[in-house]
Every structure is written in C-alpha cells, then in structure tokens.
C-alpha positions in Angstrom: -4.3 -13.2 18.8 -7.2 -13.8 20.3 -9.4 -17.0 19.2 -11.5 -16.4 16.6 -14.8 -15.2 16.8 -18.3 -16.7 14.0 -20.3 -14.2 12.7 -21.9 -11.5 14.2 -21.6 -12.7 17.8 -21.0 -10.5 20.2 -18.7 -10.5 23.3 -18.4 -8.6 27.2 -16.1 -6.7 25.5 -17.5 -4.8 23.2 -19.0 -3.7 25.6 -15.7 -1.5 26.0 -16.8 0.6 23.1 -16.5 4.7 23.5 -19.8 5.8 24.8 -23.0 6.7 22.0 -23.0 10.2 20.8 -25.1 12.3 22.4 -27.6 12.4 19.2 -29.4 15.4 18.2 -26.8 17.0 16.3 -27.7 19.3 13.1 -25.9 19.0 9.7 -24.1 22.4 10.9 -23.1 21.6 14.1 -22.0 18.7 13.3 -19.7 20.3 10.5 -18.5 23.1 13.0 -16.8 20.2 15.5 -13.3 20.5 14.3 -11.1 17.6 12.4 -8.8 16.2 15.3 -5.2 15.6 15.1 -3.6 12.1 15.2 -1.3 11.7 18.2 2.6 11.3 16.8 5.9 11.2 17.6 8.4 14.3 18.4 10.0 14.3 15.0 13.9 14.7 17.1 12.9 11.3 18.8 11.1 9.2 16.0 13.6 9.8 14.0 15.8 8.4 15.5 13.7 4.8 15.8 11.9 2.2 13.7 8.1 3.2 15.6 4.9 4.2 14.2 5.1 7.4 14.0 0.9 8.3 14.4 -0.3 6.6 17.1 -3.8 6.3 16.7 -6.8 8.1 18.0 -8.2 8.1 21.3 -11.3 7.1 21.6 -12.4 11.1 22.9 -10.9 12.4 19.3 -12.5 9.4 17.4 -16.6 9.5 18.7 -16.0 13.4 17.9 -14.8 12.8 14.3 -17.2 10.5 13.8 -19.4 13.5 14.8 -18.5 14.9 11.4 -20.3 13.4 9.6 -23.5 14.8 7.8 -25.1 11.2 7.0 -25.9 12.2 3.2 -27.6 10.9 1.0 -25.7 11.1 -2.6 -23.0 9.1 -0.1 -20.0 11.0 -2.6 -17.1 8.8 0.0 -18.1 5.5 -1.1 -17.8 6.4 -4.9 -14.5 7.8 -3.7 -13.2 4.5 -2.2 -11.4 1.9 -4.5 -13.5 -0.9 -2.5 -16.3 0.4 -1.9 -16.6 0.7 2.0 -19.6 2.0 2.9 -18.3 4.5 5.1 -21.1 6.7 6.0 -22.3 3.4 7.6 -18.9 2.4 9.8 -18.8 5.9 10.8 -22.3 5.9 12.0 -21.7 2.8 14.3 -18.8 4.4 15.8 -21.1 7.7 16.8 -23.2 4.7 18.2 -21.3 3.0 20.0 -21.0 -0.5 18.4 -17.8 -0.8 17.1 -17.6 -3.8 16.8 -20.5 -3.4 13.9 -18.8 -1.0 12.7 -15.7 -3.3 12.6 -18.1 -6.2 10.6 -19.4 -3.4 8.1 -15.2 -2.7 6.8 -14.8 -6.3 6.5 -17.3 -6.8 4.4 -15.8 -4.4 1.6 -11.9 -4.8 2.9 -10.0 -7.8 4.6 -7.0 -5.2 5.8 -8.3 -2.0 6.8 -5.7 -1.7 9.5 -3.7 -1.3 6.7 -5.0 0.9 4.8 -6.1 3.2 7.5 -2.6 3.4 7.6 -1.0 3.7 4.1 -4.0 4.8 1.9 -4.1 8.1 0.4 -8.1 9.0 1.5 -7.2 12.1 0.8 -7.1 11.9 -2.8 -9.7 9.7 -2.6 -12.7 9.2 -0.2 -11.8 12.2 2.3 -11.1 14.2 -0.8 -14.8 14.0 -2.2 -16.3 14.2 1.3 -19.5 16.6 1.5 -18.2 18.1 4.9 -14.8 18.7 3.4 -16.5 21.0 0.4 -16.9 24.0 3.4 -15.0 22.3 6.6 -12.2 20.1 6.6 -13.3 16.5 5.8 -14.0 13.8 7.9 -11.1 12.0 8.7 -12.1 8.5 7.4 -8.5 7.0 7.0 -8.2 7.4 10.9 -11.5 6.3 11.5 -10.9 3.3 9.7 -7.3 2.8 11.4 -9.3 3.2 14.8 -12.1 0.9 14.3 -9.6 -1.9 13.2 -7.1 -1.7 15.8 -10.1 -1.8 18.9 -11.6 -4.6 16.9 -8.0 -6.9 17.5 -7.6 -5.2 20.6 -11.2 -6.4 22.0 -12.2 -9.2 20.1 -9.1 -10.8 18.7 -10.0 -12.2 15.3 -13.4 -12.6 13.7 -14.2 -14.6 11.4 -17.4 -13.1 9.2 -19.7 -16.0 7.9 -18.4 -17.7 4.9 -20.1 -19.5 2.3 -20.0 -23.4 2.0 -17.3 -24.9 -0.3 -17.9 -25.1 -3.8 -15.5 -27.9 -4.7 -13.3 -24.7 -6.4 -9.9 -23.8 -6.4 -7.9 -20.6 -6.9 -4.2 -19.9 -7.1 -3.1 -16.2 -6.6 0.2 -15.5 -8.0 2.0 -13.0 -5.4 0.8 -11.7 -1.6 1.0 -7.8 -1.9 -2.1 -6.1 -1.1 -4.3 -6.8 -4.9 -3.0 -11.0 -4.5 -4.4 -10.9 -0.1 -7.5 -8.7 -0.9 -8.3 -11.4 -4.4 -8.0 -14.1 -1.8 -9.9 -13.0 1.3 -12.4 -12.4 -1.8 -12.6 -15.9 -2.9 -11.9 -17.2 0.4 -15.7 -16.1 1.6 -17.7 -17.2 -1.1 -16.2 -20.5 -0.3 -13.9 -21.0 -2.7 -10.1 -23.1 -2.1 -7.3 -20.3 -2.0 -3.2 -21.1 -2.8 -1.7 -17.7 -2.8 2.0 -18.6 -4.2 4.8 -15.8 -3.1 8.1 -15.1 -4.2 9.9 -14.3 -0.8 9.7 -15.7 2.5 7.0 -14.0 3.9 3.8 -12.9 3.1 3.0 -9.4 2.1 4.6 -7.8 -0.6 5.3 -4.1 -1.1 3.4 -3.3 2.3 6.4 -5.8 4.2 9.2 -5.3 1.5 8.6 -1.8 0.6 6.8 0.0 3.2 8.7 0.7 6.1 7.2 -0.6 9.7 7.1 3.2 11.4 4.4 3.4 8.7 2.9 0.1 9.3 3.8 -1.8 11.8 4.8 -5.9 11.0 2.4 -7.2 13.9 -0.3 -4.8 12.5 0.6 -6.5 8.6 0.7 -9.6 9.8 -2.9 -9.8 11.6 -4.0 -9.3 9.0 -1.9 -12.1 7.0 -3.6 -14.2 9.8 -6.9 -13.0 9.6 -6.9 -14.4 5.8 -5.2 -17.7 7.1 -8.4 -18.2 9.7 -10.6 -17.3 6.5 -9.0 -21.5 5.5 -6.4 -19.1 2.4 -3.0 -20.7 2.2 0.7 -19.2 1.6 3.7 -20.5 0.5 6.3 -19.0 0.5 9.3 -19.0 -1.2 7.8 -20.6 -4.4 8.9 -18.7 -8.1 6.4 -18.7 -10.4 7.9 -18.8 -13.5 11.0 -21.0 -12.5 9.4 -23.6 -10.2 6.3 -23.7 -12.3 4.8 -21.6 -14.7 1.2 -20.6 -15.1 0.5 -22.8 -17.8 1.3 -25.9 -14.8 -1.2 -24.4 -12.3 -4.2 -24.1 -14.9 -4.5 -28.1 -14.5 -5.0 -28.5 -11.3 -6.6 -24.5 -10.3 -9.9 -23.6 -11.8 -8.6 -20.2 -11.9 -5.1 -18.2 -11.6 -4.7 -14.9 -10.3 -1.8 -13.1 -11.2 -0.9 -10.0 -9.1 3.0 -10.4 -9.1 2.8 -5.8 -8.6 6.0 -3.4 -10.0 8.7 -4.9 -8.5 11.3 -3.9 -11.9 13.4 -0.4 -10.6 13.9 1.8 -13.5 16.8 3.2 -13.5 17.6 7.0 -14.6 20.6 5.8 -17.0 22.4 9.3 -16.6 26.5 8.4 -16.2 28.2 6.3 -12.7 24.9 4.7 -12.4 27.3 2.1 -11.4 29.6 3.5 -8.4 29.2 1.6 -5.5 26.7 3.8 -3.3 24.5 4.1 -6.1 20.5 2.0 -5.1 17.5 1.6 -6.7 15.0 2.5 -4.0 13.3 -1.5 -4.7 17.0 -3.1 -3.7 17.9 -0.3 -0.6 14.1 -0.9 1.6 14.0 -4.8 1.1 17.7 -5.1 3.0 16.4 -2.6 5.3 13.0 -3.2 5.6 12.3 -6.5 4.3 15.9 -8.2 5.4 17.0 -7.0 8.5 19.8 -4.3 7.7 19.3 -1.9 10.3 19.7 -4.2 12.7 23.6 -5.1 11.4 25.6 -7.3 12.3 22.8 -9.2 14.1 21.6 -9.4 11.2 23.6 -10.6 8.6 21.7 -8.4 5.4 24.9 -5.3 5.3 23.5 -2.3 3.5 26.0 0.6 3.5 24.1 4.3 4.7 26.8 7.1 3.9 26.7 10.7 6.2 25.0 12.2 3.1 22.4 11.0 1.4 20.0 11.7 -1.8 17.2 9.9 -2.7 15.7 10.8 -5.8 11.9 11.0 -6.6 8.4 13.2 -4.9 6.6 10.3 -4.2 6.0 8.1 -1.5 8.5 5.9 -1.4 11.0 8.5 -2.1 9.7 9.6 0.9 10.3 6.2 2.8 13.9 5.8 1.2 14.3 9.7 2.5 13.3 8.6 6.7 14.8 5.5 6.4 18.2 6.6 5.7 17.9 9.3 8.6 17.0 6.6 11.1 20.3 4.6 9.7 22.4 6.9 10.4 22.9 9.4 8.1 24.0 12.8 8.6 21.7 15.4 6.4 19.2 13.4 3.7 18.7 15.4 0.4 15.4 15.1 -1.6 16.0 15.8 -5.1 12.8 16.6 -7.4 12.3 17.9 -10.3 9.3 19.5 -10.3 8.0 21.8 -7.5 6.2 20.9 -3.8 2.4 20.9 -5.7 3.4 18.7 -8.1 4.9 15.8 -5.8 3.0 12.1 -6.1 3.8 11.5 -2.3 1.3 12.0 0.5 1.5 15.1 2.0 1.4 13.8 4.9 4.2 12.1 4.4 5.8 14.9 2.4 5.2 17.2 6.0 6.6 14.2 8.4 9.9 14.2 6.2 10.3 18.2 6.3 9.6 17.8 10.4 12.1 14.9 10.6 14.7 17.1 8.9 14.9 16.1 5.2 16.2 19.1 3.2 14.8 18.6 -0.2 15.5 20.2 -3.5 12.8 20.7 -6.0 13.6 21.8 -9.6 16.2 19.9 -9.3 18.2 16.9 -10.6 21.1 14.5 -10.8 22.5 14.3 -14.5 25.8 12.3 -13.1 27.3 10.5 -10.2 31.0 10.8 -9.4 33.2 8.5 -8.1 36.7 7.4 -6.6 39.2 5.4 -8.0 38.4 2.6 -6.0 34.5 3.4 -7.6 32.4 4.4 -4.3 30.6 7.3 -5.0 31.5 11.4 -3.5 29.3 13.5 -5.9 26.2 14.1 -7.4 26.3 17.0 -10.5 22.7 18.5 -10.2 20.9 21.2 -12.7 17.9 23.1 -12.1 14.6 22.6 -13.7 11.6 25.3 -14.3 8.2 24.2 -15.8 6.8 23.7 -19.1 3.6 23.2 -20.7 1.6 19.9 -19.1 2.8 16.2 -20.3 0.8 13.3 -20.3 0.4 12.8 -16.4 -1.6 17.0 -16.5 1.8 17.9 -15.0 3.5 21.1 -16.1 6.6 19.3 -17.6 10.3 20.2 -16.2 12.2 21.7 -18.3 15.7 22.5 -17.7 17.4 25.6 -17.3 20.7 26.0 -19.3 23.6 27.2 -17.5 22.1 25.6 -14.0 25.0 22.9 -13.0 26.4 22.3 -9.9 27.7 19.7 -7.1 26.2 18.5 -3.9 28.5 15.9 -1.7 26.8 13.1 -1.3 28.4 8.9 -0.8 24.9 7.0 -1.0 22.4 7.4 -3.8 18.9 6.3 -4.1 16.8 6.3 -7.3 13.2 6.2 -6.2 11.9 7.2 -9.7 9.2 4.4 -10.5 8.8 0.7 -10.9 8.0 -1.8 -13.3 6.3 -4.7 -14.1 7.5 -8.1 -12.8 8.1 -9.6 -15.8 8.2 -12.9 -15.0 5.3 -14.7 -15.4 4.7 -13.0 -18.4 7.2 -14.1 -20.0 6.7 -17.6 -19.3 2.9 -17.6 -20.1 2.4 -17.8 -24.3 -0.7 -16.1 -24.9 -0.7 -13.7 -22.0 -1.1 -10.5 -23.7 0.8 -7.4 -21.9 1.0 -3.4 -23.5 5.1 -2.8 -25.1 5.8 -1.6 -20.3 5.3 -5.0 -20.0 2.2 -4.4 -17.8 -0.1 -7.3 -18.1 -3.5 -6.4 -20.2 -6.8 -6.7 -18.8 -9.7 -6.0 -18.5 -11.2 -3.5 -16.8 -14.7 -4.7 -16.0 -12.9 -8.3 -15.1 -9.6 -8.8 -14.7 -9.4 -11.1 -17.5 -6.2 -11.7 -19.3 -5.9 -12.8 -22.7 -5.1 -16.4 -21.1 -8.6 -18.3 -20.4 -9.4 -19.1 -16.5 -6.3 -16.6 -16.0 -7.7 -12.6 -14.2 -4.8 -10.4 -12.7 -5.1 -6.9 -10.7 -2.4 -4.4 -9.3 0.5 -3.2 -10.4 0.9 -5.6 -13.0 -1.5 -4.7 -14.6 -1.2 -0.4 -14.1 2.3 0.1 -12.4 3.2 1.4 -9.7 0.3 2.8 -7.7 -1.5 2.5 -4.2 -2.0 -0.5 -2.1 -6.0 0.7 -1.4 -6.5 1.2 -6.1 -4.8 -2.5 -6.3 -7.8 -3.7 -3.8 -9.9 -2.2 -5.4 -8.8 -4.2 -8.9 -8.0 -6.9 -7.2 -11.6 -7.1 -5.8 -12.8 -6.6 -9.3 -10.7 -9.9 -10.6 -12.5 -11.5 -7.8 -15.9 -11.0 -9.0 -15.2 -11.7 -12.1 -13.4 -15.3 -11.0 -16.6 -15.8 -8.8 -18.7 -15.7 -11.5 -16.8 -18.0 -13.9 -15.9 -20.7 -11.5 -19.4 -21.1 -10.4 -20.6 -21.6 -14.2 -17.9 -24.2 -15.4 -16.3 -27.5 -14.3 -13.9 -27.9 -11.5 -11.1 -28.9 -12.9 -11.0 -32.0 -10.7 -14.2 -33.7 -11.8 -12.5 -32.5 -16.0 -10.0 -35.3 -14.4 -12.0 -38.0 -13.4 
C-alpha cells in the first residue's frame, strides 16, 4: 500500500490518466457508442483457478463508455444508487481525464467503491434506470466504478479525504461486513472515534467468507479495509458480541452502537436425509473453502469433502458462488437445481452467464424432496420433482407447484443448500428491549436505522434478511447520518461518568 495522500493534493502520477474526451459529442452520438465489454479469463481456464474472472476495462474502453453518458438533468441513476453516488459527475471526470477527481467523487459517498464495482447488481439499480439504457445498452456504471477505484489504488495508493475535527464521541460497530464498514467510514469522517468488533478472525464479513476471490480478490477487500483503518477506525477481531460482552455493556463506554451482524443463520429445506454426510449449508461450505482455505488442503488444515457430482439448491448469487467454487474444487459435474425458471432467478445475470460458460448444468423447475445415502451415512442420490409455475407469491414471482408423478433421481455425492439466510440471532437474544419480528430480524426505523433501544442503530441484512452488499451499505449510510445527528445533540458518555 502506498503512502497516504491527504485531501485534494495532486501528484505527478495523476498525469497517467487516459486522455481527455474529444468533447463536442451530441447526445445522439454518445448513445450510439456501443457498450464496451470487459475482458475476462477464458471459461475453460478460469474454472481451474481462483483468480479474478473479470480483468477490468483498459483505458481506451473506459473512456468510450464514459462518453456514452449524456449527463441528463434528471439523473435517475443517482436515485437508483442505494448510497447516492453522484454518478454523472464521476463519469464526466473520467471523460475529462481527471481520474483523481473521479475517485474523490466516488469516495464522498462510498467507502468501498472497488468492492461495489465488482459485486453490486448495478443492472438492477443504477443501470436499470439509466437514460441511455432506455433505447440502447445502459452506461456500464459498475465497470467504470471499478476502473476508477483500481486506477486510484495503482497510481495514488491510499488517498484520504478531509476528516472533521474530533468530536469526543465514541461509536461501536458490531460486525465488519458491508454495513458495518460503511457506517464506520461515514462516522469516522465526521470526527467520531469508531471501533469495530468482528466475531471472525479477519474483517470483511460476507465479503470475505461468502464471496469467492474470483469475484472479489482479497487484496481488493484488504485495501478497502486499510482505507478505513487509515481514517482512524479500529478493528478488533475474534470478539463475539453477546458472548464476550453485550450491547448493554458497550453502552456504558460508547455513545452509540451500530448492529451490522448480517444474516448468517442458514436456512434448510427440512427434507429427509439432510443429516447425511455430504450435505452442507452454503454458509458452511463457502466459509470452509473461502475463509478457511479448504481449497489449499492439506497445506491449509481445514478439509472439506467435495464429490464428483455436486448439486447446489437455489438460484441466487450464493448458489452461483457454490456452483462455481465446486468446479474449482474438482467436481466433475455440477447441477444447479432451481424450483422456478431462469427468468425468476434472483442471481445477477452476469453470474448466471459465467456459471453456464464454466459448465454448470442448470435444472430449472426442479426441486429435491429427499436425500438418499448409503449404509455408512454418505449422500449418494437426490430424489427430485418437476415443478410448474402458478400464481405470483408475496415476492411477485410465480409460485412453483409440484407436478404430480414427476419424481426422478440423480446421482450426487455432495449437496449444497443455498436457499437463503436468516438474521444472526445472538445479539438480539442478549439485548433486552431490542425488538425483532417473527423471523428474528431487528426492527429499525427505515428513515434513521434506529432500533427500539436508545442509542442503538442497525443496518444491513440484520434488518432485512439476506440482501445485497450495496443495499446493506445504503442502509448503513442512513443509520450513520442519524447516529451523527444524535451524537452531536447529546453529552458524551465519558463526560457523564465524571
């Protein structure tokens, strides 16, 4: 990591930015420029390694895609962004050749832009409402966000924004996933003393234990966390809040507490045979492989059994990760069993396409009803049924209905259930007066993130159930703003003690 650069100071390396756009393009000319495709590893090569699949836009392609933005007055892309990045401004700076300025604009709203540029579903958010996208392909906002963030890291190193003077207030963050890190960054920039408590041995939450390195390289994640540390955020790992100490204990020393513990409680199908050896939750499977290094066994001392024939149940991003990790772990055949059609899959289109290119066998309108094992308790087959789509359910998607008499079996020796996650129950269970709903999700005000406990706020999957990185970040920004307002209107805890 390079030396930190304070404020808006420029360095000679900023001159390494691509040349300025020619300018003078009409909106019609801009929209006719084709969306640029990001280079990727060949599917037959990448399925044998954990290196990043997408290789990033080169300078000339980034400039072309930046020129596709028409700088429209309504700016629907900003409204479509959960953290409200000034998207037209950061893209305009790319076209002008001022990548340092573009990076500053990104960091004003987003402490983790290199991560968001890689894993966030832009096609469902900012790019979905892009004005250019009404008649043509939308501007590649996510690719450009990644491009600028990577350029800044490579050319300027660790660049710090201006930070407000110390306020004398202290905030504690529980969890170092996307919500916790975002809240920490926003509060630190306001001059508050911020401490994060993380249960696992490294920070990052789901971004470290749930997202494979071929989607989010660990050096990128570490660099974003180093940025927060440079802002003054302290991070303590191997601390399980609710066991080591409680929220009530923390409120004696901190002026505010933010709960960002995520949705780490796996859901199961509750069908016969789930206790067989070889049946995993996606949480355990991915954590063992990604965080604990099971892909490097026996050099790393965490084993995991991955058979020749793997079935992954589910159609979200986690399911795609489990499918693609299985291929890289040596599986010969990977089935993705999803009870709806491809159209209803919640996974990013890009992730589904990548999985298909790598050889994942998609079985739509299919659901397992029983796992069958051998005499030694090892999984050997999955009994499945065919489905058809009925009327829409509460999610707006058509409800899958079993086709009578459609049972069939497939040979599998590993099965990964990736059907969703529930809220982590430990902190709510050890915090009297912290209200949760019937699913264990913490009840928090949508406009402030405030919970039913005084001085306690929450954001991310703990208040929504399983969601996306950027959605968690957006909620954390809302909560951090409300926390700042509360902190500045109350006397610090430290003064109350004296």
